N, C-alpha and C positions, 0 to 999 in steps of 0.2 A: 092338870099337869102341874107338878111341883116346881118350885123356884129352881131347885138344883137341876132338873131336866131342862128348863127354859135356858138357863145359863150355859149348860153344856151344848145345847143345839144352836146357840147363837155364835156366829163367827166374830162379831164385834159388838160391843154395847151400843145402843142408840142413845143419843143425847138430844137436848133441846135443839142444838145447832144442826145436827145431822138430820133430825126430823124435819126441821124448817127447810133445809136444802131439798130433801126428798119431796116435801109437799110442793115446793116450787117447781121441781122437775115434772111433777104430775100436772102442772099448769095452774095451780092455785095461786091467787094473787092476794096481796094484802087487802084486808077489809072484807073478803069473802067469808061466808059462813058455810061450814060443811057439817053435816050430821052423819056420823059413822057408827054403826053397831058392830062391834068386834070384841073378841076376847083379847085382852091385853097380851096374853101369852103368844098369840098368833103373830104379834109384831116382833117377838123375841125379847131379849133383855133390854129393858128401857131404864136407863139411869134416871131416877126420880119418879118412876111409876106413872100412873095416870096423869098426874099434874104436869109432868114433862110433855106429855102428848097434847094436852090442852094449851100449854104455854107455847109449845113448838109451833102450833098453827098461827099463833098471834105474832110471831117474830117477823 
């Protein structure tokens, strides 16, 4: 899926802060390690790309 398609299908961009909030909503707590195998495009438009997802879990 191309970047244009991902952006068009995303209602709002994901940020480090919004990802951290969503991880917390899932029950993840600071210090936990989670391994996820996923296509970045399935998350939607992530501001900062894969780095934002990695940093988001650490917040």
